[in-house]
C-alpha positions as CSV (number, residue, x, y, z in Angstrom):
1,M,75.1,112.8,108.4
2,L,72.9,113.5,105.4
3,R,73.0,116.8,103.6
4,L,70.3,118.4,101.6
5,L,70.9,119.5,98.0
6,R,68.8,122.4,97.0
7,A,69.2,125.2,94.5
8,P,70.0,128.6,96.0
9,T,67.0,131.0,96.3
10,P,67.4,133.9,93.9
11,S,68.0,137.1,95.8
12,R,65.0,138.9,94.2
13,Q,62.5,136.2,95.2
14,P,61.3,136.1,98.8
15,I,61.8,132.9,100.6
16,H,58.1,132.5,101.5
17,A,57.1,132.5,97.8
18,R,57.5,128.7,97.8
19,C,54.3,128.4,99.9
20,F,52.3,129.6,96.9
21,H,53.7,126.9,94.6
22,A,51.4,123.9,94.1
23,S,54.1,121.2,93.7
24,L,56.1,119.5,96.4
25,A,59.7,120.5,96.9
26,R,62.1,117.8,95.9
27,L,65.2,117.3,98.1
28,H,67.8,114.7,97.3
29,L,70.0,113.6,100.2
30,V,73.7,112.9,100.1
31,G,75.0,110.3,102.5
32,P,78.4,109.9,104.1
33,P,81.3,108.8,101.9
34,D,81.7,105.1,101.3
35,P,84.9,103.9,103.1
36,I,86.3,102.1,100.0
37,S,84.9,103.9,96.9
38,H,85.0,107.3,98.7
39,L,81.8,108.3,96.9
40,R,78.9,109.9,98.7
41,P,75.7,108.2,97.7
42,V,72.7,110.2,96.6
43,I,69.4,109.2,98.1
44,Y,66.8,110.4,95.6
45,D,63.6,111.9,96.8
46,D,61.8,110.8,93.7
47,A,63.2,107.3,93.4
48,P,60.9,104.7,91.7
49,P,58.6,103.0,94.2
50,P,59.5,99.5,95.2
51,P,57.9,96.7,93.1
52,P,54.9,94.9,94.5
53,P,55.7,91.5,96.1
54,H,54.2,89.5,93.2
55,V,56.6,90.9,90.6
56,R,59.7,88.7,90.1
57,H,62.0,91.1,88.3
58,P,62.9,94.3,90.2
59,Y,63.1,96.4,87.0
60,S,59.9,95.3,85.2
61,L,58.1,98.4,83.9
62,R,54.8,96.5,83.6
63,E,54.2,97.0,87.4
64,F,54.0,100.8,87.0
65,T,51.1,102.9,85.9
66,G,51.7,106.2,84.1
67,D,54.7,107.2,82.0
68,T,57.2,104.4,81.9
69,R,59.9,106.7,80.5
70,E,60.0,108.6,83.8
71,Y,60.5,105.3,85.7
72,Q,63.2,104.3,83.1
73,W,65.0,107.7,83.7
74,K,64.8,107.3,87.5
75,M,66.2,103.7,87.3
76,L,68.9,104.8,84.8
77,R,70.1,107.4,87.3
78,Q,70.4,104.8,90.0
79,E,72.1,102.3,87.6
80,I,74.7,105.0,86.8
81,D,75.3,105.6,90.4
82,A,75.8,101.9,91.0
83,F,78.1,101.6,88.0
84,N,80.2,104.5,89.3
85,H,80.3,103.1,92.9
86,N,81.2,99.6,91.8
87,F,84.0,100.7,89.5
88,W,85.6,102.9,92.2
89,K,85.1,100.3,94.9
90,E,86.8,97.6,92.9
91,S,89.5,100.0,91.6
92,N,90.3,101.3,95.1
93,T,90.3,97.8,96.6
94,R,92.9,96.7,94.0
95,F,94.9,99.9,94.5
96,Y,95.2,99.6,98.3
97,A,96.1,95.9,98.0
98,A,98.9,96.7,95.5
99,K,100.1,99.6,97.6
100,E,100.2,97.4,100.7
101,A,102.1,94.7,98.8
102,V,104.7,97.3,97.8
103,L,105.1,98.6,101.3
104,Q,105.4,95.0,102.7
105,S,108.1,94.2,100.1
106,L,110.4,96.9,101.5
107,P,113.2,95.8,103.7
108,E,112.8,96.5,107.4
109,G,115.5,99.2,107.6
110,T,114.0,101.3,104.8
111,T,114.4,105.1,105.3
112,P,111.4,107.4,104.8
113,E,113.0,108.7,101.6
114,Q,113.4,105.2,100.2
115,R,109.8,104.5,101.2
116,E,108.6,107.6,99.4
117,A,110.7,106.7,96.3
118,A,109.1,103.2,96.2
119,L,105.6,104.7,96.5
120,T,106.4,107.3,93.8
121,D,107.4,104.4,91.5
122,F,104.3,102.5,92.4
123,Y,102.0,105.4,91.8
124,Y,103.5,106.0,88.4
125,S,103.3,102.4,87.4
126,W,99.7,102.2,88.7
127,V,98.6,105.2,86.5
128,V,100.3,103.7,83.4
129,Q,98.8,100.2,84.1
130,E,95.3,101.6,84.7
131,R,95.2,104.1,81.8
132,T,93.2,101.9,79.4
133,R,90.8,100.8,82.0
134,L,90.2,104.4,83.2
135,D,89.7,105.6,79.7
136,K,87.1,102.8,79.0
137,Y,85.4,103.6,82.3
138,G,85.3,107.4,81.4
139,E,83.8,106.7,78.0
140,E,81.1,104.4,79.4
141,W,80.3,106.8,82.2
142,R,79.9,109.7,79.8
143,R,77.8,107.6,77.5
144,R,75.5,106.5,80.3
145,N,75.2,110.1,81.6
146,W,74.3,111.5,78.2
147,D,71.7,108.7,77.9
148,A,70.2,109.8,81.2
149,I,70.4,113.5,80.4
150,L,68.6,112.9,77.1
151,L,66.0,110.7,78.6
152,G,65.4,113.1,81.5
153,A,65.1,116.0,79.1
154,R,62.6,114.1,77.1
155,V,60.5,113.2,80.2
156,H,60.5,116.9,81.4
157,Y,59.7,118.1,77.8
158,E,56.8,115.8,77.6
159,K,55.5,116.9,81.0
160,L,55.8,120.5,79.9
161,L,53.9,119.8,76.7
162,S,51.2,117.9,78.7
163,R,50.8,121.0,81.0
164,I,50.6,123.3,78.1
165,M,48.1,121.2,76.1
166,H,46.0,120.3,79.2
167,P,46.5,123.2,81.7
168,F,43.5,122.3,84.0
169,S,43.7,118.6,84.1
């Protein structure tokens, strides 16, 4: 089931005020969680159009007309989503395999308390083992997000300037 993400309507503004606005409403959709990464994918309403069939590279900006920064920003958002999804999919796959190996290594007559103790030890060792990897991921994810935020702000700022400088075009 897909859900709509939309900003709440301010209480002072009537709901029908949107019909007087000239631009289209943008609604990003959120899909069901991935069974491995547990992340819900975002389906962007303003995603870059698919490339024409004669273009060989899927991220070539020569195929687009207009502001290439906007296309870069839209592709950067999707690259960040893919980076995030791939990291957690790979991490969770390794985690579940290691957890299953710990559970399989327990003797047959293991009590629930012994099982919980073994899992507690496993969880602790997993966190210690993955600390550096998670720190690197967090730094990279934050860097990519800031790049996207800055590029998105630049794109929106340039659109605003364009509207101010050429209000009737």
